[in-house]
C-alpha positions as CSV (number, residue, x, y, z in Angstrom):
1,M,0.0,0.0,0.0
2,D,2.9,2.4,0.7
3,V,4.3,1.7,-2.8
4,L,0.8,2.3,-4.3
5,A,0.5,5.6,-2.4
6,S,3.9,6.8,-3.6
7,R,4.0,5.5,-7.2
8,G,0.3,5.3,-8.1
9,Y,-1.7,2.5,-9.9
10,E,0.1,2.7,-13.2
11,N,3.6,2.9,-11.8
12,T,3.5,0.2,-9.1
13,R,5.5,-2.8,-10.2
14,F,6.2,-6.2,-8.7
15,A,9.8,-5.1,-8.3
16,D,8.8,-2.1,-6.2
17,V,6.6,-4.2,-3.9
18,S,9.3,-6.9,-3.7
19,A,11.8,-4.3,-2.6
20,A,9.5,-2.7,-0.1
21,G,8.2,-5.9,1.4
22,G,11.2,-8.1,1.2
23,V,9.3,-10.7,-0.8
24,A,10.6,-12.3,-4.0
25,I,9.1,-11.1,-7.2
26,S,8.3,-14.8,-8.1
27,T,6.4,-15.2,-4.8
28,L,4.3,-12.1,-5.6
29,Q,3.7,-13.3,-9.2
30,T,2.7,-16.8,-7.9
31,Y,0.4,-15.4,-5.3
32,F,-1.3,-12.6,-7.3
33,G,-0.8,-13.7,-10.9
34,S,-0.7,-10.2,-12.4
35,R,0.4,-6.8,-11.3
36,E,-3.1,-5.6,-11.7
37,D,-4.4,-8.3,-9.4
38,M,-1.9,-7.4,-6.8
39,I,-2.8,-3.7,-6.9
40,I,-6.6,-4.5,-6.9
41,E,-6.1,-6.8,-3.8
42,A,-4.1,-4.0,-2.1
43,M,-6.9,-1.6,-2.8
44,R,-9.5,-4.1,-1.5
45,V,-7.6,-4.6,1.7
46,F,-7.1,-0.9,2.2
47,T,-10.8,0.0,1.6
48,D,-11.9,-2.8,3.9
49,R,-9.7,-1.4,6.6
50,E,-11.1,2.1,6.1
51,V,-14.7,0.8,6.4
52,A,-13.8,-1.2,9.5
53,A,-12.2,1.9,11.1
54,L,-15.4,3.8,10.5
55,Q,-17.5,1.0,11.9
56,A,-15.3,1.0,15.0
57,V,-15.8,4.7,15.5
58,S,-19.5,4.3,15.0
59,V,-19.8,1.5,17.6
60,A,-17.8,3.5,20.2
61,E,-20.2,6.5,20.2
62,T,-23.9,6.1,21.2
63,D,-24.9,9.8,20.7
64,P,-25.8,10.3,17.1
65,W,-24.4,13.9,16.9
66,R,-21.1,13.0,18.6
67,R,-21.0,9.9,16.4
68,L,-21.3,12.0,13.2
69,V,-18.6,14.4,14.5
70,A,-16.3,11.4,15.3
71,L,-16.9,9.8,11.9
72,T,-16.2,13.2,10.2
73,D,-13.0,13.6,12.3
74,R,-11.9,10.1,11.3
75,S,-12.4,11.0,7.7
76,L,-10.7,14.4,8.0
77,H,-7.6,13.1,9.6
78,N,-6.5,10.4,7.2
79,S,-2.8,10.3,6.7
80,A,-1.3,11.7,3.4
81,S,-0.6,8.2,2.3
82,E,-4.2,7.1,3.0
83,R,-5.6,10.1,1.1
84,R,-3.4,9.2,-1.9
85,I,-4.5,5.6,-1.9
86,L,-8.2,6.7,-1.8
87,V,-7.7,9.0,-4.8
88,E,-5.8,6.2,-6.6
89,F,-8.7,3.9,-5.8
90,W,-11.4,6.3,-7.1
91,R,-9.3,7.2,-10.2
92,S,-8.6,3.5,-11.0
93,A,-12.2,2.5,-10.4
94,M,-13.2,4.8,-13.3
95,R,-11.3,2.6,-15.7
96,D,-11.4,-0.9,-14.2
97,D,-14.7,-2.8,-14.1
98,E,-13.7,-5.0,-11.1
99,L,-12.6,-1.9,-9.1
100,R,-15.8,0.0,-10.1
101,D,-18.0,-2.8,-8.8
102,H,-15.9,-2.9,-5.6
103,S,-16.1,0.8,-5.3
104,A,-19.9,0.7,-5.3
105,E,-19.9,-1.9,-2.6
106,V,-17.3,0.1,-0.6
107,L,-19.3,3.3,-0.9
108,A,-22.4,1.6,0.5
109,R,-20.4,0.2,3.5
110,Y,-18.5,3.5,4.0
111,R,-21.8,5.5,3.9
112,A,-23.7,3.2,6.2
113,P,-22.4,4.4,9.6
114,F,-23.0,8.1,8.6
115,L,-26.5,7.4,7.3
116,A,-27.3,5.3,10.4
117,A,-26.3,8.1,12.7
118,V,-28.4,10.6,10.8
119,R,-31.4,8.3,10.8
120,E,-31.0,7.4,14.4
121,G,-30.7,11.1,15.5
122,A,-34.0,11.8,13.6
123,E,-35.8,8.8,15.1
124,R,-34.6,9.8,18.7
125,G,-35.8,13.4,18.1
126,A,-32.2,14.7,18.4
127,F,-32.3,15.9,14.8
128,T,-34.9,17.8,12.9
129,L,-33.9,17.1,9.4
130,T,-34.2,19.9,6.8
131,H,-33.5,17.4,4.1
132,D,-33.9,13.7,3.9
133,A,-31.2,11.5,5.6
134,D,-29.8,10.2,2.3
135,A,-29.3,13.8,1.0
136,V,-27.6,14.9,4.2
137,T,-25.3,11.9,4.1
138,D,-24.5,12.4,0.5
139,F,-23.6,16.0,1.1
140,L,-21.3,15.2,4.0
141,L,-19.5,12.4,2.1
142,A,-19.1,14.6,-1.0
143,A,-17.6,17.4,1.1
144,L,-15.2,15.0,2.8
145,A,-14.1,13.5,-0.6
146,G,-13.6,17.0,-2.0
147,L,-11.3,17.9,0.8
148,I,-9.3,14.7,0.3
149,V,-8.7,15.6,-3.4
150,S,-7.7,19.1,-2.4
151,R,-5.2,17.9,0.1
152,V,-3.8,15.3,-2.3
153,Q,-3.2,18.1,-4.7
154,H,-1.4,20.1,-1.9
155,H,-3.8,23.0,-2.1
156,A,-3.3,25.4,0.8
157,T,-7.0,25.9,1.3
158,P,-9.2,25.0,2.8
159,S,-7.4,24.2,6.0
160,P,-8.7,21.0,7.6
161,A,-9.6,22.9,10.8
162,N,-11.5,25.7,9.0
163,F,-13.2,23.1,6.7
164,R,-14.2,21.1,9.8
165,D,-15.8,24.1,11.4
166,V,-17.8,25.1,8.3
167,L,-18.8,21.5,7.6
168,L,-20.0,20.9,11.1
169,T,-21.9,24.2,11.2
170,Q,-23.6,23.3,7.9
171,L,-24.3,19.8,9.2
172,R,-25.9,21.2,12.4
173,L,-28.2,23.4,10.3
174,M,-29.2,20.5,8.0
175,L,-29.9,18.3,11.1
176,G,-31.5,21.0,13.2
177,V,-29.0,20.5,16.0
178,Q,-29.1,23.3,18.5
179,D,-25.8,22.5,20.2
180,P,-23.5,25.4,19.2
181,A,-20.3,23.6,20.3
182,P,-19.4,20.4,18.5
183,R,-17.1,18.0,20.3
184,T,-13.5,18.8,19.4
185,R,-10.9,16.3,18.3
186,T,-8.7,15.3,21.3
187,D,-5.9,13.4,19.6
């Protein structure tokens, strides 16, 4: 995954992965068959880990608003390497049918904890939705993806902290949340 993050889909070779992982090229070829299969498997493992991390955040927080803030913070604070892999995954999925199919499944799983928190907050009466739960979730995920692309491109703005403040303010408005002070990230 580190090689994929630094070299990209098109430029990752068996030799690079062999050197980084200390595994013989022949072993990689035997196990994966092709370079593309190796990269696709790396992307599958990476995206599965991302989804599992969001699910763990979701399970750890019972309050729907604090859960959304924690999920947002988890997404905002991916490492530079993780952001590059996500962009490579999205970009590669545009051209590869297998990755495109996987990306649709990943999106559904990635989206699920966000959508569940929005729906749960509405059901509990903690949220008064101004838009339907799916639209709110789509807005939030689109905003987070946009920031990832901006950061991968090394754009100076928006800063993650300012972006977070604006995003959470907008989310509070869409959810009808009265709490003026979202939980801050502590790590």
